DRENLOSE-863065 format. One line per field, with one value per residue (C-alpha): residue in one letter; residue number from 0; x, y, z. Coordinates in pm, 1 decimal, always signed. Each point is the difference from the previous one (the first is absolute). Layout:
<drengus>
resn: A	...
resi: NUM	...
x: X	...
y: Y	...
z: Z	...
</drengus>
This chain:
<drengus>
resn: M	K	Q	S	V	K	I	F	I	A	A	C	V	S	I	T	F	F	S	C	K	K	V	I	N	I	D	P	I	S	H	V	G	V	E	S	F	Y	R	N	F	E	E	T	N	V	A	L	T	G	C	Y	N	G	L	Q	A	P	L	Y	N	E	W	M	F	T	E	L	R	S	D	N	A	L	Q	G	V	P	N	S	S	S	T	Q	N	I	E	L	N	E	L	D	M	F	T	L	N	P	A	H	D	K	V	Y	E	N	W	I	S	T	Y	N	N	I	R	A	I	N	Y	V	L	R	S	L	G	V	T	Y	E	N	G	Q	L	A	I	G	N	G	T	A	Q	M	F	V	V	Q	K	N	K	L	A	G	E	A	L	F	L	R	A	Y	H	Y	F	N	L	V	R	L	Y	G	G	V	F	L	L	T	E	P	V	K	P	Q	V	A	K	Q	I	N	R	S	S	V	E	E	V	Y	A	L	I	L	A	D	L	N	K	S	I	E	L	L	Q	P	L	P	Y	G	S	I	A	A	E	D	L	G	R	A	T	H	W	A	A	K	S	L	L	A	K	T	Y	L	T	I	N	R	K	A	E	A	L	P	L	V	D	D	V	I	A	N	S	G	H	R	L	E	T	S	Y	Q	R	V	F	S	I	D	N	E	M	N	R	E	I	I	F	A	V	R	Y	K	G	G	G	F	G	L	G	S	P	F	A	N	L	F	A	P	T	G	S	G	S	A	V	V	N	N	D	G	N	G	Y	D	Y	P	T	T	E	A	R	N	M	Y	K	T	P	A	T	A	T	G	V	D	R	R	K	D	V	T	M	A	V	F	T	N	G	R	P	Y	I	K	K	F	L	S	Q	V	Q	V	R	Y	D	A	E	N	D	F	P	V	I	R	F	A	D	V	L	L	M	K	A	E	A	Q	G	Y	N	G	A	S	G	S	S	M	N	I	I	N	Q	V	R	E	R	A	G	A	L	T	Y	E	G	D	G	D	F	P	T	V	F	Y	K	Y	P	T	S	G	S	F	S	V	S	N	A	E	D	F	W	K	A	L	M	A	E	R	R	I	E	L	A	F	E	N	Q	R	Y	F	D	M	M	R	M	G	D	A	V	Q	I	I	K	D	H	F	A	N	E	W	T	S	H	Y	V	N	I	L	S	G	P	T	L	A	Q	L	Q	G	F	V	T	S	Q	R	L	L	L	P	I	P	Q	R	E	I	D	T	N	D	Q	I	V	I	S	Q	N	P	G	Y
resi: 0	1	2	3	4	5	6	7	8	9	10	11	12	13	14	15	16	17	18	19	20	21	22	23	24	25	26	27	28	29	30	31	32	33	34	35	36	37	38	39	40	41	42	43	44	45	46	47	48	49	50	51	52	53	54	55	56	57	58	59	60	61	62	63	64	65	66	67	68	69	70	71	72	73	74	75	76	77	78	79	80	81	82	83	84	85	86	87	88	89	90	91	92	93	94	95	96	97	98	99	100	101	102	103	104	105	106	107	108	109	110	111	112	113	114	115	116	117	118	119	120	121	122	123	124	125	126	127	128	129	130	131	132	133	134	135	136	137	138	139	140	141	142	143	144	145	146	147	148	149	150	151	152	153	154	155	156	157	158	159	160	161	162	163	164	165	166	167	168	169	170	171	172	173	174	175	176	177	178	179	180	181	182	183	184	185	186	187	188	189	190	191	192	193	194	195	196	197	198	199	200	201	202	203	204	205	206	207	208	209	210	211	212	213	214	215	216	217	218	219	220	221	222	223	224	225	226	227	228	229	230	231	232	233	234	235	236	237	238	239	240	241	242	243	244	245	246	247	248	249	250	251	252	253	254	255	256	257	258	259	260	261	262	263	264	265	266	267	268	269	270	271	272	273	274	275	276	277	278	279	280	281	282	283	284	285	286	287	288	289	290	291	292	293	294	295	296	297	298	299	300	301	302	303	304	305	306	307	308	309	310	311	312	313	314	315	316	317	318	319	320	321	322	323	324	325	326	327	328	329	330	331	332	333	334	335	336	337	338	339	340	341	342	343	344	345	346	347	348	349	350	351	352	353	354	355	356	357	358	359	360	361	362	363	364	365	366	367	368	369	370	371	372	373	374	375	376	377	378	379	380	381	382	383	384	385	386	387	388	389	390	391	392	393	394	395	396	397	398	399	400	401	402	403	404	405	406	407	408	409	410	411	412	413	414	415	416	417	418	419	420	421	422	423	424	425	426	427	428	429	430	431	432	433	434	435	436	437	438	439	440	441	442	443	444	445	446	447	448	449	450	451	452	453	454	455	456	457	458	459	460	461	462	463	464	465	466	467	468	469	470	471	472	473	474	475	476	477	478	479	480	481	482	483	484	485	486	487	488	489	490	491	492	493	494	495	496	497	498	499	500	501	502	503	504	505	506	507	508	509	510	511	512	513	514	515	516	517	518	519	520	521	522	523	524	525	526	527	528	529
x: +767.0	+229.0	+290.3	-166.8	+9.9	+380.9	+21.1	-206.3	+228.4	+300.6	-184.0	-48.6	+373.4	+79.5	-249.5	-177.4	-325.2	-157.9	-7.8	+53.9	-243.0	-283.0	+83.7	-120.1	+127.2	-170.5	+262.6	+301.3	-188.7	+79.0	+370.7	+43.2	-242.8	-288.8	+117.9	+333.1	-171.0	-272.5	+201.6	-11.9	-134.1	+270.4	-61.7	-370.8	+1.9	+216.5	-253.6	-281.8	+176.9	+2.3	-379.2	-38.1	+207.3	-225.5	-291.2	+154.2	-56.2	-383.5	-12.4	+176.0	-320.4	-254.0	-84.8	-122.5	-282.0	-79.6	+44.0	+5.6	-329.4	-163.6	-105.7	+323.8	+256.7	+62.6	+302.3	+208.0	+28.5	-341.7	+78.1	+325.1	+16.0	+265.8	-78.5	+24.8	-242.0	-252.1	+4.3	-63.9	-277.9	-162.1	+11.4	-130.6	-287.0	-94.4	+70.8	+290.9	+1.1	+120.5	+327.3	+90.7	+364.7	-42.7	-261.0	+222.0	+304.0	-197.6	-116.8	+324.6	+203.1	-257.0	+5.3	+376.3	+13.4	-280.0	+217.2	+295.3	-211.5	-125.5	+357.1	+53.5	-337.3	+86.9	+337.7	-182.9	-259.8	-294.3	-266.3	-348.8	-226.0	-379.5	-41.2	+216.3	+325.3	+251.6	+358.2	+207.6	+373.2	+182.4	+353.6	+129.8	+146.6	-65.3	-154.5	-379.6	-6.5	+199.6	-214.5	-321.5	+139.2	+100.0	-316.1	-223.1	+181.3	-15.8	-375.5	-55.6	+181.1	-186.2	-339.2	+95.3	+72.3	-319.2	-205.0	+126.1	-40.7	-363.2	-106.1	+159.7	-79.2	-272.3	+60.6	+362.8	+235.6	+46.0	+360.7	+87.5	+323.2	+280.7	-108.6	+170.2	-131.2	-169.5	-169.6	-118.8	-165.9	-234.6	-122.6	-289.1	-152.1	-136.3	-327.7	+7.3	-126.6	+290.0	+256.6	-139.0	-12.0	+380.9	+45.9	-182.8	+181.5	+331.2	-66.7	-153.1	+293.7	+237.2	-179.2	+47.1	+373.6	+124.2	+47.0	-222.2	+297.9	-97.3	+164.0	+250.1	+130.9	+75.0	+376.9	+152.5	+83.8	-356.4	-143.8	-167.4	-67.9	-351.2	-130.9	-301.5	-161.7	+56.4	-169.7	-301.3	-28.2	+6.5	-249.6	-230.6	+29.0	-81.2	-310.2	-122.9	+48.0	-202.3	-268.3	+61.4	+35.1	-86.3	+315.8	+215.7	-90.6	+170.3	+315.7	+25.0	-85.1	+288.6	+242.5	-110.5	+19.8	+302.8	+227.1	+195.7	-67.9	-131.1	-57.2	+310.6	-51.0	+79.2	-127.2	+323.5	+201.8	-180.8	+168.5	+328.5	+309.1	+174.8	-301.1	-61.2	-193.0	-132.8	-266.0	-283.1	+130.6	-130.1	+139.8	+179.1	+188.5	+358.1	+242.7	+369.4	+147.7	+371.5	+50.6	-74.6	-289.5	-241.8	-112.6	-353.2	-105.6	-281.1	+179.0	+90.0	-311.0	-230.7	+214.6	-133.7	+169.8	+225.3	+89.0	+368.9	+141.8	-216.0	-226.2	+217.5	+332.0	-23.7	-346.0	-337.9	-232.3	-315.6	-212.9	-278.4	-65.8	-287.1	-333.7	-180.5	-248.7	+269.3	+177.0	-324.4	-81.0	+221.4	-164.8	+242.8	+382.6	+172.1	+152.6	-314.8	-77.7	-173.9	-5.8	+68.3	+377.2	-1.3	-25.5	+355.7	+142.6	-198.0	+32.7	+129.9	-9.6	+308.0	+75.9	-159.4	-331.6	+20.1	-100.5	+192.4	+32.1	+274.9	-90.7	+269.6	+260.1	+359.2	+311.5	+181.9	+342.1	-117.5	-333.9	-267.4	+208.5	-170.5	+19.8	-375.4	-180.2	-353.3	-264.2	-236.9	-176.8	-3.0	-148.1	-233.2	-132.9	-76.8	-179.5	-217.2	-51.1	-152.1	-235.5	-97.3	-41.7	-233.4	-189.0	-211.6	-85.7	-138.5	+121.5	+209.1	+80.2	+335.8	+25.9	-6.4	+259.4	+241.7	-26.6	+60.9	+313.1	+145.8	-132.7	+141.7	+351.7	-89.9	-123.8	-302.3	-241.0	-385.6	-211.7	-351.2	-194.4	-106.7	-188.3	+262.4	+297.1	+234.9	-222.9	+285.4	+61.6	+249.5	-62.5	+300.7	+123.2	-163.8	+48.2	-173.4	-144.7	-278.8	-322.7	-250.9	-368.2	-43.2	+163.5	+17.9	+201.7	+215.6	+115.3	+66.4	+204.1	+192.5	+89.0	+100.8	+220.0	+173.4	+54.2	+184.1	+184.0	+122.3	+35.4	+214.5	+79.9	-183.6	-311.9	-257.6	-107.3	-47.0	-198.7	-226.0	-55.8	-67.7	-196.6	-137.4	-161.7	+328.5	-154.2	-181.4	+292.1	+219.7	-267.7	-27.2	+379.6	+18.4	-258.9	+190.6	+339.5	-132.6	+88.0	+340.1	+125.2	-190.8	-84.6	+366.2	+52.6	+112.0	-285.1	-199.0	-355.7	-294.8	-105.1	-295.0	+216.0	+255.7	-266.8	-146.0	+343.5	-51.2	-215.9	-13.0	+162.2	+296.0	+75.9	+213.6	+303.5	+14.6	+196.5	+312.3	-49.0	+343.5	-115.4	-282.9	+169.7	+316.9	-197.9	-53.2	-127.2	-323.5	-237.2	+28.2	-310.8	+37.8	-165.5	-332.5	+5.2	+336.3
y: -763.8	-296.0	+249.1	+224.6	-283.0	-11.4	+366.8	-35.3	-276.5	+228.5	+273.9	-243.7	-53.8	+373.5	+137.0	-160.3	+145.4	-309.8	-370.9	-219.8	-262.1	+215.2	+321.7	+278.7	-44.6	+298.4	+31.0	+82.8	+298.7	+197.6	-107.9	+145.7	+287.4	+61.3	+347.6	-132.2	-240.3	+52.0	+297.2	-84.0	-232.2	-269.8	-27.5	+12.7	-257.8	-230.7	+39.3	-73.8	-313.2	-112.6	+49.9	-240.6	-250.4	+64.0	-154.3	-343.3	-3.1	+16.9	-225.9	-268.4	-60.7	+113.4	-351.7	-87.2	+256.7	-21.9	-364.1	-205.7	+174.0	-71.2	-333.9	-4.8	-124.0	-199.3	-7.2	-308.3	-143.4	+18.8	-248.9	+175.7	+162.9	+256.0	+355.8	+94.6	-269.9	+73.7	+361.2	-98.7	-219.9	+290.4	+217.0	-266.8	-90.5	+362.7	-76.3	+264.2	+251.2	+366.0	-100.9	-219.1	+40.5	-6.5	+260.1	+235.4	-85.4	+93.4	+320.5	+124.8	-83.6	+189.3	+313.5	-9.4	+32.4	+263.5	+207.4	-43.0	+111.6	+301.0	+115.8	-8.4	+186.5	+264.4	+60.9	+59.0	+241.2	-227.4	+61.2	-134.3	+215.3	+6.7	-241.5	+208.2	-116.5	+278.7	+27.0	+295.2	+60.5	-278.7	-38.2	-194.3	+198.4	-136.9	+69.7	+0.0	-298.6	-195.0	+108.5	-88.8	-347.2	-74.2	+141.5	-193.9	-325.6	+64.6	+81.7	-322.2	-192.2	+160.6	-55.9	-363.2	-47.9	+168.5	-191.9	-327.0	+129.8	+121.2	-325.9	-202.9	+198.7	+257.1	+348.1	+47.3	+272.8	+259.9	+107.1	+238.8	+141.3	-115.6	+42.0	-76.1	-280.4	+227.9	+185.4	-321.8	-96.3	+299.8	-128.5	-238.2	-225.8	+169.8	-122.0	-232.4	+292.7	+219.2	-254.7	-52.7	+385.6	+5.2	-296.3	+177.9	+317.9	-166.8	-197.4	+281.3	+216.4	-284.2	-30.4	+377.1	+2.4	-315.1	+32.1	-259.2	-165.2	-327.7	-320.7	-4.4	+353.9	-48.5	+16.9	-323.1	+148.2	+96.1	-343.6	-109.7	+359.6	+131.2	+144.5	+203.0	-329.5	-166.2	+285.2	-12.0	-381.1	+36.7	+284.8	-214.3	-278.1	+248.8	+128.2	-362.3	-72.8	+297.9	-87.2	+296.5	-215.8	+280.9	+183.3	-307.2	-58.1	+288.0	-71.3	-359.0	+96.8	+246.5	-267.1	-256.3	+245.0	+204.7	-154.0	-234.2	-276.6	-325.1	-363.8	-215.0	-273.4	-263.8	-11.1	-156.0	+292.9	+248.7	-157.8	-102.6	+154.5	+61.3	+204.1	+225.1	+323.8	-125.1	+188.9	-163.7	+115.4	+344.3	+2.4	-251.3	-28.6	-61.9	-257.1	-57.0	-335.1	-61.8	+47.6	+380.1	-54.9	+113.5	-341.1	-134.2	-235.5	-165.8	-278.8	-155.5	+103.0	-170.7	-304.9	-315.1	-109.2	-303.0	+58.3	+64.7	+176.5	-184.2	+310.2	+276.6	+3.8	-18.8	-155.7	+159.3	+115.4	-143.7	+316.0	+121.4	-312.2	-16.9	-132.0	-288.4	+238.1	+233.8	-289.5	-126.8	+337.5	-123.0	-338.3	-181.4	-33.5	+256.0	-283.1	-44.3	+196.8	+327.9	+8.2	+285.7	+28.7	+227.2	-294.5	-139.7	+351.0	+73.6	-325.6	-358.2	-302.7	-138.2	-375.1	-34.3	+119.9	+346.3	+280.3	+324.2	+342.1	+19.4	+336.4	+184.9	-280.3	+49.9	-165.9	+168.7	-29.5	+149.9	-90.2	+260.4	+175.4	-69.0	+235.7	+5.2	+337.6	-9.4	+150.2	+254.2	+123.3	-188.9	+87.6	-312.1	+145.7	+332.0	-191.4	-173.4	+328.9	+127.8	-298.6	+72.5	+378.0	-61.8	-284.3	-240.4	+135.5	-300.7	-340.6	+147.5	+328.4	+158.9	-127.0	-353.0	+81.7	+144.3	-312.6	-205.2	+203.0	-118.3	-361.4	-24.9	-5.5	-288.5	-213.9	+152.1	-167.6	-4.3	-64.3	-88.6	+115.4	-264.6	+222.0	-25.1	+208.0	-7.3	+3.7	-75.9	-371.6	-40.0	-240.9	-151.3	+8.5	+317.9	+306.2	+332.9	+229.7	-17.4	+173.8	+15.2	+95.1	+196.2	+245.8	-235.9	-255.1	+285.5	+101.6	-357.1	-55.5	+318.3	-82.7	-355.9	+144.8	+245.0	-284.4	-206.9	+279.8	+178.4	-313.3	+60.3	+361.9	+122.1	+94.0	-263.3	+120.9	+353.2	-134.4	-197.9	+315.7	+209.2	-225.2	-287.2	-121.0	-46.7	-151.6	-278.8	-67.4	-59.6	-218.7	-221.3	-6.8	-135.2	-268.5	-96.7	-33.4	-147.3	-358.4	+49.9	+287.7	+170.1	-316.3	-44.5	+309.6	-59.0	+47.4	+149.7	+84.5	-186.4	+100.1	+188.0	+186.2	+81.0	+145.2	+203.7	+175.6	+187.0	+302.7	+322.2	+192.1	-228.1	+26.4	+300.4	-55.6	+137.5	+319.9	-133.5	-3.2	+138.3	+321.8	+26.9	-97.7	+220.9	+318.3	+188.6	+313.5	-95.8	-289.4	-206.1	-200.0	-365.6	-144.5	-154.6	-372.8	-1.0
z: +6783.1	+60.5	-63.8	+246.7	+249.7	-43.4	+48.4	+311.1	+130.0	-51.9	+192.2	+288.2	+19.6	-21.9	+252.2	+299.6	-114.9	-124.9	+120.8	-307.2	+122.7	+118.2	-194.0	+211.9	+364.9	+166.8	+273.8	-223.4	-135.8	+318.2	-29.7	-350.2	+51.9	-228.2	-81.4	-133.7	-248.4	-270.9	-125.2	-374.4	-257.6	+59.1	+370.2	-30.7	-265.9	+216.8	+290.2	-251.8	-116.1	+359.7	+5.9	-300.1	+190.6	+308.7	-190.3	+62.4	+383.3	-15.0	-300.7	+191.8	+205.2	-252.1	-131.7	+356.0	-25.4	-376.0	-102.1	+327.2	+110.3	-335.1	-160.7	-193.6	+247.1	+325.7	+238.0	-52.1	+352.2	+165.9	+272.5	+115.2	+352.2	-97.3	+60.1	-364.0	-120.4	+283.0	-109.7	-356.6	+101.8	+199.0	-307.4	-225.6	+236.2	+85.6	+372.8	+39.4	+276.8	-10.5	+156.9	-303.3	-95.6	-374.9	+12.4	+184.8	-223.0	-316.2	+168.1	+134.0	-313.9	-214.2	+222.7	+15.2	-381.3	-3.9	+247.9	-236.3	-297.0	+194.3	+68.2	-384.2	-65.3	+269.5	-165.8	-320.2	+149.8	-20.2	+259.6	+74.2	+210.6	+34.9	-283.4	-244.3	-144.3	-87.0	-117.0	+117.7	+57.7	+159.7	+146.0	-285.2	-295.7	-352.7	-334.7	-19.7	-217.1	+258.1	+269.6	-171.2	-76.0	+348.9	+159.0	-240.5	+83.4	+375.9	-7.3	-185.6	+262.5	+286.2	-166.8	-54.7	+368.7	+117.3	-249.5	+140.0	+369.5	-54.0	-170.3	+279.1	+311.3	-97.4	+145.4	+90.8	+125.6	-282.3	+18.4	-286.2	+140.5	+227.0	+367.3	+325.4	+221.5	+247.8	-283.9	-159.0	+316.9	-50.0	-335.6	+15.8	-267.1	-307.6	-165.4	-305.7	-203.1	+108.7	-74.4	-357.1	-39.6	+60.3	-236.5	-279.5	+59.6	-3.0	-321.6	-184.0	+72.4	-89.8	-345.4	-46.0	+89.7	-169.7	-386.6	-210.0	-149.2	-182.2	+131.8	-289.1	+75.2	+366.9	+77.1	+118.5	+338.6	+52.4	-49.0	+314.9	+115.4	+20.6	-330.6	-127.8	-98.4	+334.3	+175.3	-244.2	+42.3	+379.5	-5.8	-212.0	+246.8	+286.3	-185.6	-57.4	+379.0	+100.3	-266.9	-218.7	-319.0	-244.0	+109.8	-32.1	-368.4	-175.3	+204.6	-108.9	-349.2	-5.7	+140.1	-260.0	-296.1	+87.6	+253.4	-225.9	+236.2	-153.5	+90.3	-32.3	-258.9	+265.8	+358.3	+104.3	-141.2	+228.4	+309.3	-143.4	+171.1	-333.4	-117.8	+297.8	-36.6	-335.3	-187.6	+212.6	+334.6	+76.9	+361.9	+204.5	+329.4	-105.5	+147.5	-48.6	+81.5	+61.6	+371.7	+26.0	+236.9	-269.4	-140.7	-2.7	+277.1	-187.0	-180.4	+340.4	+180.3	-250.2	-96.2	+172.7	+331.2	-14.9	-369.6	+92.2	-307.1	-248.5	-54.7	+133.8	+173.4	+385.5	+11.6	+29.8	+273.3	-161.1	+61.1	-221.8	-198.3	-253.3	+117.7	-175.0	-146.4	-130.9	-163.8	-141.5	-175.4	-281.4	-11.2	-226.5	-16.5	-227.5	-207.1	-202.0	-320.5	+50.1	+373.9	+240.5	+0.8	+304.9	+248.9	-60.1	+28.9	+329.1	+191.3	+11.1	+205.6	+183.5	+5.2	+334.5	-136.3	+145.5	-238.1	+9.9	-163.0	-261.3	-157.5	+200.9	-2.0	-101.4	+141.7	+298.3	+139.2	+336.6	+159.7	-69.3	-270.0	-330.9	-296.4	-89.2	-4.4	+146.1	-244.1	+154.0	-321.4	-328.0	-321.9	+20.7	+325.5	-180.7	-278.7	+262.7	+180.5	-312.9	-16.4	+359.2	-55.5	-301.1	+151.1	-198.1	-341.8	-187.4	-107.1	-271.2	+167.0	+46.2	+363.0	-133.3	-270.6	+266.0	+203.3	-303.9	-79.3	+334.7	-45.7	-350.1	+132.3	+225.6	-282.8	-154.5	+239.4	+11.5	+305.6	+87.5	+304.5	+243.2	+242.8	+272.5	+88.8	-178.3	-301.8	-221.5	-68.6	-276.6	-280.3	-189.7	-269.3	-109.9	-208.5	-46.0	+252.6	+258.7	+90.7	+284.7	-16.5	+320.3	+226.2	+300.3	-195.8	-142.2	+340.8	+111.1	-316.4	+45.8	+359.8	-105.3	-283.4	+236.2	+246.8	-260.4	-189.0	+318.8	+224.0	+308.7	-94.8	+315.7	-189.0	+96.0	+347.0	-130.5	-301.4	+238.1	+204.5	-298.6	-234.0	+188.5	+321.8	+187.1	+321.8	-202.2	-221.6	+303.4	+175.4	-318.0	-13.2	+364.9	-95.3	-318.3	+178.3	+324.6	-36.2	-179.8	+226.3	+271.7	+186.2	+49.6	+196.1	+361.1	+244.5	-286.6	-21.1	-149.8	-354.0	+135.0	+243.6	-267.9	-236.1	+291.2	+46.8	-328.2	+22.2	-196.0	+281.1	+15.3	-359.6	+93.0	+214.5	+356.5	+77.7	+166.5	+376.3	+54.3	-171.4	+239.4	+315.8	-46.2	-65.1	+322.1	-157.9	-174.1	-28.1	-318.0	-100.8	-98.5	-307.8	+80.7	+55.6	+192.0
</drengus>
């Protein structure tokens, strides 16, 4: 896939069809002419490569909705009057309004890439009508095996985007083919159920089309592209999200048994830039440093402010720094014997006492141009999904054994329940495994384990929504961080007011006001609470 990036860059130079920084620039399509492109496998593959790169734009803001709005992270300059920091405070405190810039940026960048994906799917003859997905004759001429591969990958990418949209915004506009702006204005929001129906159809067809090659048999140039196993993993996560656990279980069982993916022996090696697309990574958004405009921004975004080049070249923004509670989940420093080794990989503390995320850190020559890929689906996540799908099955049941498999890499820890979230309080030094005696403690333990293992990988908010009482967790988070953070916000609320901002309705983001105001054809409803 890194080689594909190079091919894509060459395509940017030779044709003005793509924008290297944003990938699909919709306007140039009319300059080239859709009918003069997508003629064969090579051209369609170049277009699809652009869609992979198009994953970067929505991911740029995703942490704001999935980590900052959870109990994992805070924004680093709460007392700043800059527009950026005010907007981050509004997201963090659930006081945003529908005109919020970041809400719109995420929305439009996602739909831009969906449109690009739909061009690829149309060229391959893929249609979705009346809830039915079909593949007919497209404009692109290629062998059936090539067509199946490209269609399977494109369907995965579209499902991935809609899965994020429906979890963030609820019912959204369901666009399954390229449409002109005036036609798009006639399309209203679909229901949540209709969006999930498309996601399920796309992923099931993707699984059917993509060959079940084990990890070790995937060609080097295909590493980083969607696979049969990525589609099954995402489908399992979808079933868990809509509370169809029984249908998720055989999917994760198949991935665990047959995908060739495994846990890396070292947690640090999962994220190392010299070990990218390792056997634990099932799907990732790929980045390429070196001044191509395809590098990762997160090293600079998350490094502490005022650190100069001590942490990363060209200083950091100080965004998305770990909360006290997130840091205390590990309890002891990772220099002791038998402790959780994940903390020192995930976070660090700068000399001024400011904690920061280091999981996605690598040196850059140009600001916001790191090499690090961003994991979307890891084998550890799949293991924990199996425990979730099975639920509590006894103190020595297989769900416990699965969680222990993940924990063993972190130092073979045990825990004891204390009756409060997070049930897990680690005891050091330790060895062996753990057990819990009831279902309530099991779910608390599973959420805590996911929080630590998948920290700052944009999973926490969705886990809270799916598995926990998100409103209460956030209210408790506000109380826990009040004296160290929220009290410092300029013209900020009282603690009681802050906690009152969080309601079940406002767990979803608003539909961007711009979408509502600029449509003169139909009335678009806003999410309740805004």
